[in-house]
C-alpha positions as CSV (number, residue, x, y, z in Angstrom):
1,M,94.3,-0.3,-20.8
2,F,92.1,-2.6,-22.8
3,S,91.9,-3.4,-26.5
4,A,88.9,-2.0,-28.4
5,G,87.2,-5.4,-28.3
6,V,87.5,-5.8,-24.6
7,A,86.5,-2.2,-24.0
8,G,83.4,-2.7,-26.2
9,N,82.5,-5.8,-24.2
10,V,82.8,-3.9,-20.9
11,Q,80.7,-1.0,-22.3
12,G,78.1,-3.6,-23.5
13,W,78.0,-5.2,-20.0
14,F,77.2,-1.9,-18.4
15,R,74.7,-0.9,-21.0
16,T,72.8,-4.2,-20.5
17,G,73.0,-4.2,-16.7
18,G,75.4,-7.1,-16.6
19,E,73.5,-9.3,-19.1
20,P,75.7,-10.7,-21.8
21,A,75.6,-8.5,-24.9
22,A,74.2,-10.1,-28.1
23,V,77.0,-11.2,-30.4
24,P,76.7,-9.3,-33.7
25,F,76.2,-11.5,-36.7
26,P,75.7,-14.8,-35.0
27,D,75.8,-16.7,-38.3
28,L,79.5,-15.7,-38.6
29,T,82.2,-17.8,-37.1
30,S,84.4,-16.1,-34.5
31,R,87.2,-15.9,-37.0
32,E,84.9,-14.4,-39.7
33,R,83.7,-11.9,-37.2
34,E,87.4,-11.1,-36.3
35,V,88.3,-10.6,-40.0
36,L,85.2,-8.4,-40.4
37,D,86.1,-6.3,-37.4
38,L,89.7,-5.8,-38.6
39,G,88.5,-5.0,-42.1
40,A,86.1,-2.4,-40.6
41,C,89.1,-0.9,-38.8
42,G,90.6,-0.3,-42.3
43,L,93.1,-3.1,-42.5
44,T,93.8,-4.6,-45.9
45,N,93.6,-8.4,-46.4
46,A,97.4,-8.6,-46.3
47,E,97.4,-6.7,-43.0
48,I,94.7,-8.9,-41.6
49,A,96.7,-12.0,-42.6
50,A,99.8,-10.7,-40.9
51,R,97.9,-9.8,-37.8
52,L,96.2,-13.2,-37.6
53,V,99.3,-15.1,-38.8
54,V,97.4,-16.8,-41.7
55,S,97.8,-16.7,-45.4
56,D,96.3,-14.0,-47.7
57,K,94.2,-16.8,-49.3
58,T,92.7,-17.7,-45.9
59,V,91.7,-14.1,-45.3
60,R,90.2,-13.9,-48.8
61,N,88.2,-17.1,-48.0
62,H,86.9,-15.6,-44.8
63,V,86.0,-12.3,-46.5
64,S,84.1,-14.3,-49.2
65,N,82.2,-16.1,-46.5
66,V,81.4,-12.9,-44.7
67,F,80.0,-11.4,-47.9
68,A,77.8,-14.4,-48.5
69,K,76.5,-14.5,-44.9
70,L,75.9,-10.8,-44.7
71,H,74.3,-10.7,-48.2
72,V,76.7,-8.0,-49.5
73,T,78.8,-7.8,-52.6
74,T,81.4,-5.2,-51.7
75,R,83.8,-4.6,-48.9
76,S,82.3,-1.2,-48.2
77,G,78.9,-2.9,-47.8
78,A,80.4,-5.3,-45.2
79,V,82.2,-2.5,-43.4
80,A,79.0,-0.5,-43.2
81,R,77.1,-3.4,-41.7
82,A,80.0,-4.0,-39.3
83,R,80.1,-0.5,-38.1
84,D,76.3,-0.4,-37.7
85,A,76.8,-3.4,-35.4
86,G,79.5,-1.7,-33.4
87,L,82.5,-3.4,-34.9
88,G,85.6,-1.7,-36.3
89,G,86.2,0.5,-33.3
90,G,89.9,0.1,-33.3
């Protein structure tokens, strides 16, 4: 059994014939991408903070950075962009 992230990577590997899949939103840091993915899964900032063992303030900072880098002003806008890119699968 694999996590959703690992399963998505495996599926991407098969889709591209073994070529590495492009990383969605390359301007985001890996932590920002992780926060975006968890938000797209429906987790609240507090739940994301608990999962990543960081403070709520740290998550809020990451979310603000994600909004700026994705040029969105709402969480729903960021989630829509994330899901279009294949994030938020679980």
